[in-house]
FITOR-920090 format. One record per residue: residue in one letter; z, x, y of N, C-alpha, C, O, CB in turn; chain. Coordinates in nm, 2 decimals. Last residue first. Glycine has a CB too. Example, Ala and Ser with C-alpha at 12.3 -4.5 7.8 and 13.67 -1.06 7.14 Angstrom:
2
[S [0.71 1.28 -0.22] [0.71 1.37 -0.11] [0.79 1.29 0.00] [0.80 1.34 0.11] [0.57 1.41 -0.06] A]
[A [0.78 1.32 -0.57] [0.78 1.23 -0.45] [0.78 1.32 -0.33] [0.85 1.42 -0.33] [0.90 1.13 -0.45] A]
This chain:
157
[D [17.68 15.24 6.26] [17.64 15.34 6.36] [17.52 15.29 6.44] [17.47 15.36 6.53] [17.60 15.47 6.29] A]
[A [17.90 14.97 6.22] [17.77 15.03 6.19] [17.74 15.13 6.30] [17.77 15.11 6.41] [17.66 14.93 6.17] A]
[P [18.24 14.95 6.13] [18.14 14.95 6.23] [18.01 15.02 6.19] [18.02 15.14 6.14] [18.20 15.01 6.36] A]
[R [18.27 14.81 5.80] [18.31 14.91 5.90] [18.20 14.90 6.01] [18.09 14.86 5.98] [18.32 15.05 5.84] A]
[G [18.39 14.56 5.57] [18.29 14.61 5.67] [18.35 14.71 5.77] [18.46 14.69 5.81] [18.23 14.49 5.74] A]
[F [18.54 14.45 5.38] [18.55 14.59 5.39] [18.44 14.65 5.48] [18.40 14.77 5.47] [18.53 14.66 5.25] A]
[F [18.76 14.19 5.35] [18.63 14.23 5.41] [18.63 14.38 5.44] [18.72 14.42 5.51] [18.60 14.15 5.53] A]
[G [19.01 14.12 5.27] [18.91 14.11 5.17] [18.77 14.15 5.22] [18.67 14.15 5.15] [18.90 13.98 5.12] A]
[P [19.11 14.02 5.59] [19.15 14.04 5.45] [19.03 14.02 5.36] [18.96 13.92 5.36] [19.26 13.95 5.42] A]
[A [18.98 14.19 5.86] [18.97 14.07 5.79] [19.01 14.09 5.65] [18.95 14.18 5.58] [18.83 14.01 5.80] A]
[M [19.00 14.34 6.18] [19.05 14.34 6.04] [19.03 14.20 5.99] [19.05 14.10 6.06] [19.20 14.38 6.04] A]
[F [18.93 14.55 6.45] [18.89 14.44 6.37] [18.95 14.45 6.23] [18.94 14.56 6.17] [18.74 14.43 6.37] A]
[D [18.94 14.66 6.78] [19.02 14.67 6.65] [18.98 14.54 6.58] [18.99 14.43 6.63] [19.18 14.68 6.68] A]
[L [18.69 14.81 6.98] [18.75 14.69 6.92] [18.83 14.73 6.80] [18.80 14.83 6.73] [18.64 14.59 6.88] A]
[P [18.75 15.08 7.21] [18.68 15.02 7.09] [18.76 14.90 7.04] [18.88 14.89 7.05] [18.67 15.13 6.98] A]
[T [18.75 15.06 7.56] [18.83 15.07 7.44] [18.76 15.01 7.32] [18.71 14.89 7.33] [18.96 14.99 7.47] A]
[S [18.62 15.03 7.80] [18.58 15.15 7.72] [18.67 15.17 7.60] [18.67 15.27 7.53] [18.59 15.28 7.81] A]
[A [18.73 14.80 7.90] [18.59 14.82 7.90] [18.54 14.93 7.82] [18.43 14.93 7.77] [18.54 14.83 8.05] A]
[Y [19.01 14.83 7.91] [18.95 14.76 7.79] [18.80 14.78 7.79] [18.74 14.77 7.68] [18.98 14.61 7.80] A]
[R [19.08 14.94 8.15] [19.06 15.03 8.04] [19.00 14.96 7.92] [18.94 15.03 7.83] [19.19 15.09 8.00] A]
[A [19.12 14.71 8.31] [19.00 14.79 8.33] [18.97 14.88 8.21] [18.86 14.90 8.18] [19.01 14.87 8.46] A]
[R [19.23 14.42 8.14] [19.27 14.55 8.20] [19.14 14.64 8.21] [19.06 14.63 8.11] [19.38 14.62 8.12] A]
[W [19.29 14.07 8.15] [19.19 14.19 8.13] [19.24 14.31 8.21] [19.29 14.30 8.32] [19.05 14.15 8.18] A]
[P [19.56 13.89 8.01] [19.49 13.95 8.13] [19.40 14.07 8.09] [19.44 14.15 8.01] [19.60 14.00 8.23] A]
[I [19.52 13.64 7.77] [19.56 13.78 7.79] [19.49 13.84 7.91] [19.36 13.83 7.92] [19.54 13.87 7.67] A]
[E [19.44 13.40 7.68] [19.52 13.40 7.80] [19.57 13.54 7.84] [19.65 13.56 7.93] [19.64 13.31 7.78] A]
[T [19.09 13.43 7.59] [19.23 13.42 7.56] [19.31 13.41 7.69] [19.25 13.40 7.80] [19.27 13.55 7.49] A]
[V [18.79 13.26 7.52] [18.87 13.32 7.63] [19.02 13.31 7.59] [19.07 13.20 7.57] [18.84 13.26 7.77] A]
[V [18.53 13.31 7.30] [18.66 13.25 7.32] [18.73 13.33 7.42] [18.74 13.45 7.42] [18.74 13.24 7.18] A]
[C [18.18 13.25 7.25] [18.29 13.32 7.30] [18.42 13.24 7.30] [18.41 13.11 7.31] [18.26 13.37 7.44] A]
[S [17.87 13.31 7.07] [17.98 13.22 7.12] [18.10 13.30 7.15] [18.12 13.41 7.10] [18.01 13.11 7.01] A]
[A [17.54 13.41 7.14] [17.67 13.44 7.09] [17.76 13.33 7.14] [17.73 13.25 7.23] [17.72 13.58 7.15] A]
[P [17.18 13.38 7.07] [17.31 13.34 7.14] [17.43 13.38 7.06] [17.44 13.40 6.94] [17.31 13.19 7.14] A]
[R [16.98 13.68 7.07] [17.02 13.55 7.02] [17.15 13.51 7.07] [17.23 13.60 7.12] [17.03 13.55 6.86] A]
[G [16.93 13.94 7.14] [16.87 13.83 7.23] [16.91 13.70 7.18] [16.88 13.60 7.25] [16.73 13.84 7.23] A]
[S [16.97 14.07 6.82] [16.93 14.10 6.96] [16.86 13.98 7.03] [16.77 13.92 6.98] [16.83 14.22 6.96] A]
[F [17.01 14.01 6.54] [17.09 13.95 6.65] [17.04 13.96 6.79] [17.06 13.87 6.87] [17.23 14.01 6.64] A]
[R [16.90 13.95 6.26] [16.83 14.01 6.38] [16.90 13.95 6.50] [16.85 13.85 6.56] [16.67 13.99 6.38] A]
[A [16.99 13.82 6.04] [17.08 13.92 6.10] [17.01 14.00 6.21] [17.06 14.10 6.26] [17.14 14.01 6.00] A]
[D [16.97 13.52 5.92] [16.89 13.60 6.01] [16.99 13.69 6.08] [17.05 13.65 6.18] [16.81 13.51 6.10] A]
[A [17.09 13.32 5.77] [17.05 13.44 5.70] [16.98 13.54 5.79] [16.92 13.64 5.73] [16.97 13.41 5.57] A]
[G [17.30 13.19 6.02] [17.24 13.17 5.89] [17.21 13.30 5.82] [17.30 13.39 5.81] [17.11 13.09 5.89] A]
[H [17.44 13.25 6.25] [17.29 13.27 6.25] [17.23 13.26 6.11] [17.13 13.32 6.09] [17.26 13.40 6.32] A]
[D [17.70 13.10 6.41] [17.64 13.12 6.27] [17.49 13.13 6.28] [17.43 13.03 6.32] [17.69 13.00 6.17] A]
[A [17.93 13.23 6.64] [17.80 13.16 6.62] [17.75 13.20 6.48] [17.75 13.31 6.44] [17.70 13.19 6.73] A]
[L [18.28 13.21 6.59] [18.16 13.29 6.60] [18.04 13.20 6.57] [18.04 13.12 6.48] [18.17 13.41 6.50] A]
[F [18.52 13.07 6.55] [18.43 13.03 6.66] [18.30 13.10 6.67] [18.21 13.05 6.74] [18.51 13.05 6.79] A]
[S [18.67 13.19 6.36] [18.58 13.09 6.31] [18.49 13.03 6.43] [18.41 12.95 6.40] [18.66 12.97 6.25] A]
[L [18.85 13.40 6.39] [18.71 13.42 6.44] [18.62 13.31 6.40] [18.50 13.33 6.40] [18.66 13.56 6.40] A]
[D [19.18 13.43 6.48] [19.09 13.34 6.41] [18.95 13.36 6.47] [18.93 13.34 6.59] [19.13 13.19 6.41] A]
[L [19.35 13.57 6.65] [19.38 13.56 6.51] [19.29 13.47 6.43] [19.33 13.43 6.32] [19.52 13.53 6.49] A]
[L [19.34 13.81 6.91] [19.29 13.68 6.86] [19.29 13.68 6.71] [19.25 13.77 6.64] [19.14 13.66 6.91] A]
[M [19.47 14.04 6.95] [19.47 13.95 7.06] [19.42 13.81 7.02] [19.44 13.71 7.08] [19.38 14.00 7.17] A]
[W [19.66 14.32 6.85] [19.58 14.20 6.80] [19.59 14.09 6.91] [19.70 14.06 6.95] [19.63 14.15 6.66] A]
[T [19.64 14.63 6.98] [19.71 14.51 7.00] [19.61 14.39 6.95] [19.50 14.38 7.00] [19.75 14.48 7.14] A]
[G [19.49 14.87 6.99] [19.60 14.86 6.89] [19.68 14.73 6.90] [19.78 14.71 6.83] [19.69 14.97 6.91] A]
[G [19.29 14.83 7.18] [19.40 14.93 7.20] [19.52 14.91 7.11] [19.63 14.94 7.15] [19.45 14.91 7.34] A]
[L [19.23 14.49 7.10] [19.19 14.61 7.18] [19.31 14.70 7.19] [19.43 14.65 7.21] [19.14 14.58 7.32] A]
[G [19.12 14.28 6.83] [19.20 14.31 6.95] [19.15 14.44 7.01] [19.04 14.49 6.98] [19.35 14.34 6.90] A]
[V [19.10 14.02 6.58] [19.04 14.12 6.66] [19.13 14.15 6.78] [19.21 14.07 6.83] [18.90 14.07 6.71] A]
[R [19.10 13.90 6.25] [19.17 13.92 6.38] [19.10 14.03 6.45] [19.04 14.12 6.39] [19.32 13.96 6.36] A]
[A [19.05 13.65 5.99] [19.01 13.77 6.07] [19.09 13.78 6.20] [19.14 13.68 6.25] [18.86 13.78 6.09] A]
[G [19.07 13.41 5.86] [19.18 13.51 5.84] [19.16 13.64 5.92] [19.24 13.73 5.92] [19.19 13.54 5.70] A]
[R [18.84 13.27 5.93] [18.97 13.21 5.97] [19.08 13.32 5.96] [19.18 13.32 6.04] [19.01 13.09 5.88] A]
[L [18.65 13.44 5.82] [18.65 13.42 5.96] [18.79 13.37 6.01] [18.85 13.41 6.11] [18.54 13.33 6.01] A]
[L [18.71 13.40 5.54] [18.71 13.54 5.60] [18.73 13.53 5.75] [18.81 13.60 5.81] [18.58 13.61 5.57] A]
[N [18.66 13.13 5.51] [18.79 13.18 5.49] [18.81 13.32 5.56] [18.91 13.35 5.62] [18.83 13.19 5.34] A]
[A [18.38 13.14 5.55] [18.47 13.06 5.64] [18.61 13.10 5.63] [18.68 13.11 5.73] [18.46 12.91 5.60] A]
[V [18.30 13.30 5.34] [18.28 13.35 5.48] [18.37 13.27 5.57] [18.43 13.33 5.66] [18.13 13.33 5.52] A]
[Y [18.37 13.14 5.12] [18.43 13.27 5.14] [18.42 13.32 5.28] [18.51 13.37 5.34] [18.36 13.37 5.04] A]
[S [18.20 12.92 5.17] [18.35 12.90 5.17] [18.42 13.03 5.19] [18.52 13.04 5.27] [18.40 12.83 5.04] A]
[D [17.95 13.03 5.15] [17.99 12.97 5.27] [18.14 12.96 5.28] [18.20 12.98 5.39] [17.92 12.84 5.29] A]
[I [17.94 13.11 4.87] [17.96 13.21 4.98] [18.00 13.16 5.11] [18.07 13.22 5.18] [17.82 13.29 4.99] A]
[H [17.92 12.95 4.64] [18.03 12.92 4.73] [18.05 13.03 4.84] [18.16 13.04 4.90] [18.16 12.91 4.66] A]
[L [17.75 13.20 4.47] [17.80 13.07 4.47] [17.92 13.05 4.56] [18.01 13.14 4.56] [17.84 13.03 4.32] A]
[E [17.56 13.43 4.68] [17.66 13.40 4.58] [17.70 13.25 4.59] [17.70 13.19 4.69] [17.78 13.49 4.60] A]
[L [17.21 13.41 4.73] [17.34 13.40 4.78] [17.44 13.37 4.67] [17.41 13.29 4.58] [17.35 13.28 4.89] A]
[G [17.00 13.63 4.53] [17.02 13.52 4.62] [17.17 13.51 4.66] [17.24 13.61 4.64] [16.99 13.39 4.54] A]
[D [17.01 13.87 4.40] [17.01 13.75 4.32] [17.03 13.62 4.40] [17.06 13.52 4.34] [17.12 13.76 4.21] A]
[R [17.02 14.06 4.61] [16.91 14.06 4.51] [16.89 13.94 4.43] [16.79 13.90 4.38] [16.92 14.18 4.42] A]
[G [17.16 13.86 4.87] [17.14 13.98 4.79] [17.03 13.96 4.70] [16.95 13.87 4.71] [17.27 14.01 4.72] A]
[P [17.11 13.70 5.19] [17.12 13.70 5.05] [17.09 13.83 4.98] [17.01 13.92 5.03] [17.02 13.60 4.99] A]
[V [17.30 13.76 5.48] [17.17 13.78 5.42] [17.19 13.78 5.27] [17.27 13.86 5.22] [17.11 13.92 5.47] A]
[T [17.47 13.59 5.71] [17.49 13.63 5.57] [17.35 13.64 5.51] [17.28 13.54 5.49] [17.58 13.54 5.49] A]
[A [17.59 13.66 6.04] [17.49 13.62 5.95] [17.51 13.67 5.81] [17.58 13.77 5.80] [17.35 13.67 6.00] A]
[Y [17.76 13.58 6.35] [17.76 13.64 6.22] [17.64 13.58 6.14] [17.58 13.48 6.18] [17.88 13.61 6.13] A]
[A [17.88 13.67 6.68] [17.80 13.58 6.59] [17.81 13.65 6.45] [17.86 13.76 6.44] [17.66 13.57 6.63] A]
[G [18.07 13.67 6.99] [18.00 13.72 6.88] [17.93 13.62 6.80] [17.91 13.50 6.83] [18.09 13.79 6.79] A]
[C [18.34 13.77 7.21] [18.21 13.70 7.18] [18.15 13.76 7.06] [18.18 13.87 7.01] [18.12 13.72 7.30] A]
[F [18.65 13.73 7.37] [18.57 13.79 7.26] [18.45 13.70 7.23] [18.46 13.58 7.23] [18.67 13.80 7.13] A]
[S [18.81 13.81 7.68] [18.72 13.72 7.60] [18.66 13.79 7.49] [18.62 13.91 7.51] [18.62 13.65 7.70] A]
[V [19.09 13.83 7.88] [19.01 13.89 7.77] [18.94 13.78 7.70] [18.99 13.68 7.67] [19.11 13.97 7.68] A]
[K [19.05 13.73 8.23] [19.11 13.72 8.10] [19.03 13.80 8.00] [18.91 13.82 8.02] [19.13 13.58 8.06] A]
[G [18.92 13.72 8.47] [19.04 13.80 8.47] [19.11 13.80 8.33] [19.22 13.85 8.32] [19.13 13.74 8.57] A]
[G [18.69 13.57 8.40] [18.79 13.51 8.49] [18.92 13.59 8.49] [19.03 13.52 8.50] [18.81 13.37 8.45] A]
[D [18.64 13.77 8.14] [18.60 13.64 8.18] [18.71 13.58 8.27] [18.81 13.53 8.21] [18.56 13.55 8.06] A]
[E [18.54 14.07 8.00] [18.62 14.01 8.10] [18.56 13.87 8.13] [18.44 13.86 8.16] [18.64 14.10 8.22] A]
[R [18.50 14.12 7.64] [18.45 14.12 7.78] [18.55 14.06 7.87] [18.64 13.99 7.82] [18.31 14.05 7.79] A]
[A [18.42 14.26 7.32] [18.52 14.20 7.42] [18.46 14.21 7.56] [18.38 14.30 7.59] [18.66 14.28 7.41] A]
[R [18.22 14.17 7.04] [18.25 14.25 7.16] [18.35 14.18 7.24] [18.37 14.06 7.23] [18.12 14.27 7.25] A]
[L [18.04 14.17 6.73] [18.16 14.14 6.81] [18.16 14.22 6.94] [18.11 14.34 6.94] [18.28 14.16 6.73] A]
[A [17.88 14.05 6.45] [17.85 14.12 6.58] [17.96 14.07 6.67] [17.98 13.95 6.70] [17.71 14.08 6.63] A]
[L [17.90 14.08 6.10] [17.96 14.02 6.22] [17.92 14.11 6.34] [17.92 14.23 6.33] [18.11 14.01 6.21] A]
[T [17.72 14.02 5.81] [17.74 14.11 5.93] [17.79 14.03 6.04] [17.74 13.92 6.08] [17.60 14.17 5.96] A]
[T [17.72 14.01 5.47] [17.77 13.93 5.59] [17.79 14.04 5.70] [17.86 14.13 5.68] [17.90 13.85 5.56] A]
[V [17.50 14.03 5.21] [17.57 14.11 5.32] [17.60 14.01 5.43] [17.51 13.95 5.49] [17.48 14.23 5.36] A]
[S [17.50 14.02 4.85] [17.48 13.95 4.98] [17.55 14.03 5.09] [17.66 14.09 5.06] [17.52 13.80 4.98] A]
[G [17.58 14.13 4.62] [17.48 14.20 4.70] [17.45 14.14 4.83] [17.38 14.20 4.91] [17.35 14.22 4.62] A]
[G [17.78 14.02 4.47] [17.65 13.99 4.43] [17.54 14.05 4.52] [17.42 14.03 4.49] [17.63 13.84 4.43] A]
[K [18.01 14.11 4.62] [17.99 14.15 4.49] [17.84 14.13 4.44] [17.79 14.22 4.37] [18.08 14.09 4.39] A]
[W [17.91 14.17 4.96] [17.98 14.09 4.86] [17.94 14.15 4.73] [17.84 14.23 4.71] [17.95 13.94 4.88] A]
[E [17.94 14.40 5.23] [17.86 14.36 5.11] [17.96 14.28 5.02] [18.07 14.33 4.99] [17.79 14.47 5.04] A]
[G [17.93 14.39 5.58] [18.02 14.40 5.46] [17.94 14.34 5.34] [17.89 14.23 5.36] [18.15 14.33 5.48] A]
[P [17.89 14.52 5.91] [17.83 14.47 5.79] [17.93 14.49 5.67] [17.99 14.59 5.65] [17.70 14.54 5.76] A]
[Y [17.95 14.48 6.22] [18.04 14.51 6.10] [17.97 14.44 5.98] [17.99 14.33 5.95] [18.18 14.44 6.13] A]
[L [17.85 14.60 6.53] [17.81 14.53 6.41] [17.90 14.58 6.30] [17.93 14.70 6.28] [17.66 14.56 6.37] A]
[T [17.94 14.55 6.86] [17.96 14.63 6.75] [17.93 14.55 6.63] [17.97 14.43 6.61] [18.11 14.68 6.74] A]
[Y [17.76 14.52 7.17] [17.81 14.45 7.05] [17.83 14.55 6.94] [17.74 14.64 6.92] [17.72 14.33 7.00] A]
[G [17.62 14.67 7.35] [17.77 14.64 7.37] [17.83 14.57 7.26] [17.96 14.56 7.25] [17.78 14.56 7.50] A]
[P [17.31 14.51 7.34] [17.39 14.63 7.36] [17.53 14.59 7.40] [17.56 14.49 7.47] [17.33 14.71 7.47] A]
[G [17.33 14.18 7.20] [17.25 14.29 7.24] [17.34 14.41 7.25] [17.44 14.43 7.18] [17.18 14.27 7.37] A]
[L [17.34 13.82 7.23] [17.37 13.94 7.16] [17.28 14.05 7.20] [17.16 14.03 7.22] [17.37 13.91 7.01] A]
[S [17.42 13.65 7.54] [17.33 13.68 7.43] [17.37 13.81 7.36] [17.43 13.90 7.43] [17.18 13.70 7.48] A]
[E [17.54 13.40 7.74] [17.58 13.52 7.66] [17.48 13.54 7.54] [17.47 13.45 7.46] [17.73 13.50 7.61] A]
[G [17.48 13.16 7.88] [17.39 13.27 7.89] [17.43 13.40 7.81] [17.36 13.50 7.83] [17.36 13.31 8.03] A]
[T [17.78 13.06 7.86] [17.67 13.03 7.95] [17.59 13.16 7.96] [17.62 13.25 8.03] [17.71 12.99 8.09] A]
[T [17.98 12.92 7.61] [17.91 13.04 7.66] [17.79 13.00 7.75] [17.71 12.92 7.71] [17.87 13.13 7.54] A]
[A [18.27 12.72 7.66] [18.13 12.73 7.63] [18.07 12.86 7.69] [18.10 12.89 7.80] [18.05 12.61 7.68] A]
[R [18.58 12.82 7.55] [18.50 12.79 7.66] [18.35 12.81 7.63] [18.32 12.91 7.56] [18.54 12.88 7.78] A]
[S [18.89 12.77 7.40] [18.75 12.78 7.39] [18.68 12.74 7.52] [18.72 12.65 7.59] [18.70 12.69 7.27] A]
[T [19.17 12.96 7.45] [19.11 12.84 7.49] [18.96 12.86 7.47] [18.90 12.95 7.53] [19.14 12.80 7.63] A]
[A [19.41 13.10 7.22] [19.29 13.11 7.31] [19.24 12.97 7.34] [19.27 12.87 7.27] [19.18 13.19 7.24] A]
[C [19.69 13.28 7.10] [19.63 13.15 7.14] [19.51 13.17 7.23] [19.52 13.26 7.32] [19.73 13.06 7.20] A]
[G [19.82 13.50 7.02] [19.68 13.50 7.00] [19.61 13.37 7.04] [19.49 13.35 7.01] [19.65 13.53 6.86] A]
[A [20.08 13.43 7.07] [20.03 13.54 7.15] [19.88 13.55 7.13] [19.81 13.60 7.22] [20.09 13.68 7.10] A]
[L [20.13 13.24 6.88] [20.11 13.20 7.02] [20.05 13.31 7.10] [19.97 13.28 7.20] [20.24 13.15 7.08] A]
[L [20.17 13.40 6.66] [20.05 13.31 6.66] [20.02 13.27 6.80] [19.91 13.26 6.84] [20.07 13.19 6.57] A]
[V [20.41 13.53 6.73] [20.29 13.61 6.71] [20.16 13.52 6.72] [20.06 13.56 6.78] [20.29 13.68 6.57] A]
[A [20.58 13.31 6.74] [20.55 13.38 6.86] [20.43 13.47 6.85] [20.35 13.48 6.95] [20.68 13.47 6.89] A]
[G [20.57 13.22 6.47] [20.52 13.13 6.58] [20.49 13.21 6.71] [20.39 13.18 6.77] [20.62 13.03 6.61] A]
[L [20.70 13.44 6.36] [20.56 13.41 6.32] [20.50 13.32 6.43] [20.38 13.34 6.47] [20.55 13.34 6.18] A]
[L [20.95 13.42 6.47] [20.87 13.53 6.50] [20.72 13.51 6.47] [20.64 13.55 6.55] [20.92 13.65 6.42] A]
[G [21.03 13.17 6.35] [21.02 13.18 6.50] [20.94 13.30 6.54] [20.86 13.29 6.63] [21.16 13.20 6.55] A]
[L [21.02 13.24 6.08] [20.93 13.14 6.13] [20.92 13.14 6.28] [20.81 13.13 6.33] [20.98 13.00 6.09] A]
[A [21.23 13.43 6.08] [21.10 13.47 6.04] [20.99 13.37 6.09] [20.89 13.41 6.14] [21.09 13.48 5.89] A]
[L [21.45 13.26 6.15] [21.41 13.37 6.24] [21.27 13.41 6.21] [21.19 13.44 6.30] [21.51 13.49 6.22] A]
[L [21.45 13.09 5.92] [21.43 13.04 6.06] [21.38 13.14 6.16] [21.30 13.12 6.24] [21.55 12.97 6.11] A]
[K [21.51 13.28 5.72] [21.38 13.21 5.72] [21.35 13.15 5.86] [21.23 13.15 5.90] [21.39 13.09 5.62] A]
[T [21.76 13.36 5.80] [21.66 13.46 5.80] [21.52 13.39 5.80] [21.43 13.43 5.87] [21.67 13.55 5.68] A]
[S [21.93 13.11 6.00] [21.89 13.17 5.87] [21.78 13.27 5.89] [21.71 13.26 5.99] [21.85 13.06 5.77] A]
[P [22.15 13.17 6.27] [22.03 13.11 6.21] [21.99 13.18 6.09] [22.02 13.30 6.07] [21.91 13.11 6.32] A]
[L [22.51 13.15 6.23] [22.39 13.23 6.26] [22.27 13.16 6.20] [22.27 13.10 6.09] [22.40 13.37 6.21] A]
[P [22.72 12.89 6.36] [22.66 12.96 6.25] [22.53 13.03 6.29] [22.46 12.99 6.38] [22.62 12.86 6.14] A]
[P [22.94 12.97 6.63] [22.84 12.88 6.57] [22.77 12.96 6.46] [22.77 13.08 6.47] [22.73 12.84 6.68] A]
[H [23.28 13.06 6.57] [23.15 13.09 6.62] [23.05 13.00 6.56] [23.06 12.96 6.44] [23.12 13.24 6.59] A]
[T [23.62 12.99 6.67] [23.50 12.98 6.58] [23.37 13.01 6.65] [23.36 12.98 6.76] [23.50 12.83 6.52] A]
[M [23.92 13.14 6.69] [23.80 13.11 6.77] [23.69 13.10 6.67] [23.67 13.19 6.58] [23.77 13.22 6.87] A]
């Protein structure tokens, strides 16, 4: 009796990676009236030249689904903005992930509203992405999980 060949390890790894990426798939939806303010967690991170990029993030319910909203700003350091800082920030956002309760739910934060060098977020517009993940009541009091490779920002008090 012959058995079909087993899939290669590479093929299995690619399949698992695809499943993980699909789990974070989201549908963009325009924000209507979402403004930055209470309920947002600030993540400031300093670059080598002293510039500070701050992300403002929050999770909310939107149509029974988990939605993430936010914005970012990069304030120049003592010597001005670092060379190519926009590219670094763009890469940071693409590689970032956010979730709730220990589960990564969104694997790209490049949708965040760009507020240039003005980190006075209160009352300013945020952009949002709605995932396909069902909202659970406990998420309202669950702190965000946030990670971005090379970004050492921690939630501000």
